C-alpha positions in Angstrom: 12.0 13.6 4.0 14.0 11.4 1.6 17.7 11.0 2.7 20.4 9.2 0.7 23.9 8.4 2.2 26.0 7.3 -0.8 29.4 5.4 -0.7 29.1 4.8 3.0 32.2 2.7 2.9 34.3 5.8 2.6 33.2 7.0 6.1 35.6 6.3 8.9 34.9 5.9 12.6 35.8 8.7 15.0 36.5 9.0 18.7 33.5 10.3 20.6 33.9 14.1 20.2 32.9 14.6 23.8 36.4 13.2 24.6 38.3 15.3 22.1 37.0 18.8 22.8 34.6 18.5 19.8 37.4 17.7 17.4 37.1 14.9 14.8 39.8 12.3 15.5 39.9 9.2 13.5 39.4 6.1 15.7 42.3 3.6 16.0 42.0 -0.1 16.6 41.4 -0.6 20.3 39.6 2.7 20.9 36.5 2.0 23.0 34.3 5.1 22.8 33.9 5.5 19.0 31.2 6.6 16.6 30.8 4.7 13.3 28.5 5.1 10.3 26.3 2.4 12.0 25.7 4.7 15.0 24.8 7.6 12.7 22.5 5.6 10.5 20.7 4.1 13.6 20.4 7.6 15.0 18.8 9.0 11.8 16.5 6.0 11.6 14.9 7.0 15.0 14.0 10.5 13.6 10.5 10.9 12.5 9.6 11.5 8.8 12.9 10.4 7.4 13.0 7.8 4.6 16.6 6.7 4.7 18.6 4.9 2.1 22.3 3.9 2.5 24.5 2.6 -0.4 28.0 1.2 -0.3 30.5 -1.1 -1.8 30.5 -4.8 -1.2 33.7 -4.7 0.9 32.0 -2.8 3.7 28.4 -3.5 3.1 28.1 -7.3 2.5 24.6 -8.7 3.1 25.7 -10.8 6.1 27.2 -7.7 7.8 24.1 -5.6 7.2 21.9 -8.2 8.9 24.3 -8.3 11.8 24.8 -4.6 12.2 21.2 -3.4 11.8 19.3 -6.6 12.6 15.5 -5.8 12.3 16.0 -2.1 11.8 16.6 -2.1 8.1 15.8 -3.9 4.8 18.7 -5.1 2.7 18.3 -4.4 -1.0 20.8 -6.2 -3.2 21.0 -4.5 -6.6 21.4 -6.9 -9.5 22.5 -6.4 -13.1 19.7 -5.8 -15.6 17.5 -8.8 -16.3 17.1 -9.8 -19.9 13.6 -8.2 -19.9 15.0 -4.9 -18.6 17.9 -5.1 -21.1 15.6 -5.8 -24.0 13.3 -3.0 -23.0 16.3 -0.7 -23.3 18.0 -1.9 -26.5 14.9 -3.1 -28.5 15.3 -4.5 -32.0 15.5 -8.3 -32.6 15.0 -10.3 -29.4 17.3 -13.1 -30.8 20.2 -10.6 -31.5 19.6 -9.0 -28.1 19.9 -12.4 -26.5 23.2 -13.1 -28.2 24.7 -9.8 -27.0 23.2 -10.4 -23.5 24.8 -13.8 -23.2 28.2 -12.4 -24.2 28.2 -9.1 -22.2 25.5 -9.5 -19.6 23.5 -6.7 -18.0 25.9 -4.6 -15.9 24.4 -1.1 -16.6 27.6 0.6 -17.5 28.6 -2.2 -19.8 25.2 -2.0 -21.5 25.8 1.7 -22.2 29.4 1.3 -23.6 30.2 0.5 -27.2 31.0 -3.1 -27.9 34.7 -2.6 -28.2 34.8 -1.1 -24.7 32.6 -3.7 -22.9 35.3 -6.3 -22.7 37.9 -4.2 -20.9 35.3 -2.7 -18.6 34.1 -6.1 -17.5 37.6 -7.5 -17.0 38.5 -4.4 -15.0 35.5 -4.8 -12.7 37.0 -7.9 -11.2 40.3 -6.2 -10.3 39.1 -2.8 -9.4 35.9 -3.7 -7.6 35.1 -7.4 -6.9 38.5 -8.8 -6.0 39.6 -5.7 -4.2 36.5 -5.8 -2.1 37.0 -9.5 -1.3 40.6 -8.9 -0.4 39.9 -5.8 1.7 36.9 -7.2 3.5 38.5 -10.5 4.4 42.0 -9.1 5.0 43.6 -11.4 2.4 46.8 -11.1 0.5 46.1 -11.0 -3.2 47.1 -14.5 -4.4 46.9 -16.7 -7.4 44.5 -19.0 -5.5 41.7 -16.4 -5.6 42.2 -15.9 -9.3 42.5 -19.5 -10.2 39.5 -20.7 -8.2 37.4 -18.0 -9.8 38.6 -19.2 -13.2 37.7 -22.8 -12.3 34.2 -21.8 -11.3 33.8 -19.8 -14.5 34.9 -22.7 -16.6 32.6 -25.2 -14.8 29.7 -22.9 -14.3 26.5 -25.0 -14.5 28.3 -28.2 -13.6 27.7 -30.1 -10.3 30.6 -29.2 -8.0 31.7 -29.5 -4.5 34.8 -28.3 -2.6 36.7 -31.5 -3.1 36.1 -31.6 -6.9 37.2 -27.9 -7.2 40.3 -28.7 -5.1 41.2 -31.6 -7.4 40.7 -29.4 -10.5 43.0 -26.8 -8.9 45.6 -29.4 -8.2 45.6 -30.6 -11.9 45.8 -27.1 -13.2 48.3 -25.5 -10.8 50.2 -28.6 -9.8 49.7 -27.4 -6.2 47.4 -28.6 -3.4 44.7 -26.6 -1.8 42.5 -27.9 1.0 38.7 -28.2 0.8 38.3 -25.7 3.7 40.0 -23.0 1.8 37.9 -23.7 -1.3 34.7 -23.5 0.7 35.9 -20.3 2.3 36.7 -18.7 -1.1 33.3 -19.8 -2.5 31.7 -18.1 0.4 33.6 -14.9 -0.4 32.4 -15.1 -4.1 28.8 -15.5 -2.9 29.0 -12.7 -0.4 30.5 -10.4 -3.0 27.6 -11.1 -5.3 29.7 -12.8 -8.0 28.0 -16.1 -7.9 24.8 -17.8 -6.7 24.4 -21.5 -5.9 21.7 -24.0 -6.8 21.3 -27.0 -4.5 20.2 -30.4 -5.6 16.6 -31.4 -4.9 15.3 -35.0 -5.0 12.2 -34.7 -7.2 10.8 -38.0 -5.8 11.8 -37.7 -2.2 11.0 -34.0 -2.2 14.0 -32.8 -0.2 17.4 -31.1 -0.8 20.2 -33.6 -0.9 24.0 -33.9 -1.0 26.9 -31.5 -1.0 27.0 -31.1 -4.8 26.0 -27.7 -6.1 25.8 -25.8 -9.3 27.2 -22.3 -9.4 26.0 -19.6 -11.7 27.4 -16.1 -12.2 25.2 -13.2 -11.3 26.1 -11.8 -14.7 27.2 -13.7 -17.8 29.4 -10.8 -18.9 31.4 -11.1 -15.7 31.8 -14.9 -16.2 33.0 -14.4 -19.8 35.4 -11.7 -18.7 37.2 -14.2 -16.4 37.8 -16.4 -19.5 38.9 -13.5 -21.6 35.8 -13.8 -23.7 36.7 -17.1 -25.2 33.7 -18.4 -27.1 31.4 -19.6 -24.3 29.6 -22.9 -24.0 26.2 -21.9 -25.3 24.3 -24.4 -23.1 26.0 -23.2 -19.9 25.3 -19.6 -20.7 21.7 -20.2 -21.5 21.3 -22.1 -18.2 22.9 -19.2 -16.4 20.5 -16.6 -18.0 17.5 -18.8 -17.2 18.6 -19.3 -13.6 19.1 -15.6 -13.0 15.8 -14.6 -14.6 13.9 -17.1 -12.4 15.6 -15.7 -9.3 14.8 -12.2 -10.4 11.1 -13.2 -10.8 11.0 -14.5 -7.2 11.2 -18.3 -7.9 13.0 -20.7 -5.6 15.3 -22.7 -8.0 17.0 -26.1 -7.4 18.8 -28.6 -9.6 16.3 -31.5 -10.0 17.5 -35.1 -9.6 16.0 -38.5 -9.0 17.2 -42.1 -9.1 15.9 -44.9 -11.3 16.8 -48.6 -11.7 17.6 -49.6 -15.2 19.1 -52.5 -17.1 22.6 -52.1 -18.6 23.7 -53.8 -21.9 24.5 -57.0 -19.9 21.0 -57.1 -18.5 22.1 -56.2 -15.0 20.1 -53.8 -12.9 21.9 -50.6 -12.1 20.9 -47.4 -10.2 21.1 -44.3 -12.4 20.8 -40.7 -11.3 18.7 -38.5 -13.7 18.9 -34.7 -13.7 16.5 -31.9 -14.6 18.3 -28.6 -15.1 15.9 -26.7 -12.8 13.0 -27.2 -10.5 11.5 -23.8 -10.0 8.7 -23.0 -7.6 6.8 -19.8 -6.7 3.6 -20.1 -4.7 1.4 -22.7 -6.5 3.5 -22.5 -9.7 5.9 -25.4 -10.2 8.0 -26.0 -13.3 10.6 -28.6 -14.4 12.9 -26.8 -16.9 15.4 -28.3 -19.3 17.6 -25.8 -21.2 19.2 -26.7 -24.5 20.9 -24.9 -27.3 19.0 -26.9 -29.8 16.8 -30.1 -30.0 16.5 -30.4 -33.7 18.8 -33.4 -33.5 16.9 -36.5 -32.5 19.6 -37.7 -30.0 19.6 -34.3 -28.3 15.8 -34.2 -28.1 15.7 -37.7 -26.6 18.3 -36.8 -24.0 16.4 -33.7 -22.9 13.0 -35.3 -22.6 14.1 -38.6 -21.1 13.9 -37.4 -17.5 10.4 -36.1 -18.1 9.2 -39.5 -19.4 10.4 -41.1 -16.2 8.7 -38.5 -14.0 5.0 -39.5 -13.4 3.7 -36.3 -11.8 1.6 -33.3 -12.7 4.4 -30.6 -12.6 4.6 -28.6 -15.8 7.5 -29.7 -17.9 9.3 -27.2 -20.2 12.1 -27.5 -22.7 13.7 -24.0 -23.3 15.8 -23.8 -26.5 17.9 -21.0 -28.0 15.8 -20.7 -31.1 12.9 -18.3 -32.1 10.3 -21.0 -31.4 6.8 -20.1 -30.2 5.3 -22.0 -27.3 4.0 -25.4 -28.4 3.3 -28.9 -27.0 5.1 -32.0 -28.3 3.5 -35.4 -28.6 4.1 -36.1 -24.9 2.4 -32.9 -23.7 5.7 -31.2 -22.8 6.0 -27.5 -23.5 8.7 -26.4 -26.1 9.5 -22.7 -26.1 12.2 -20.4 -27.4 14.3 -18.7 -24.8 13.3 -15.1 -25.6 9.6 -16.0 -25.4 10.2 -17.9 -22.2 12.0 -14.9 -20.6 9.9 -12.1 -22.0 6.4 -13.7 -21.9 6.1 -17.1 -20.2 7.4 -16.3 -16.7 
């Protein structure tokens, strides 16, 4: 038998009815013999021939909590917004036009179904009515400007290398107020637990290990990121990176920010150590890709900048440059793969 328990966060705990003559009495803090939704779900899970699904809001059903409450007795399924492939399968038409709309408004299912003029207000409202309210309720916070401003900072600097100290310094320059690194780290944890952002750690492509405290943060949905900035025209490169990162995660890849050091000569002839970066190092089983994401490489300077790290990496990993142009997959003179973003998302991976 298939059984769905929807909006489980609306269920309250009761005092054990054996102690209340069978009446349902809402449990108060400090009551010892209580029955919660966890007890009910675990009880149903022990019944034979029941295929049980439980859904709920982030505030009560965060991933870390589920693992703690149910341990090995359940599988946690985090529902994500539509991938670009799912989105395009629904809207059809021109892949390039679909990509432009997807970058702007993302893949939240209800936003996809709404007319364009309603998408903006819906996505902005999601933060207040769902995401922020969930974070505040779950972590017993007072709604404060700090939560808003830190989310705005991460939105503005999405795809940049960040750590708690750097974010705290940005907060200080914007708000003219201090915030400690521990608070920043705590709020970043809240954003991750509420499925607003994901992080990509740095990976040393030569040493083959994760390094440092710097991270890149990407929004789980580009429409939500743009909503935080009131849909000011987004940085195209940042948004393309965000879409590529999400799609790789959807497809089951482990994704890191690639980096490695080289020693080079400066204009004075002195040797200096320089850190080089590859947007993504993506792995899945035996598949391994270096991926550079760029709005355009028709300019010689931009092209040279994107492929320079590849020229310095002497290994057999497949090297890709993904651009926001309707370009079919091809090889350049160095053997690097150049591909348009829609072909990369819909066909390549």
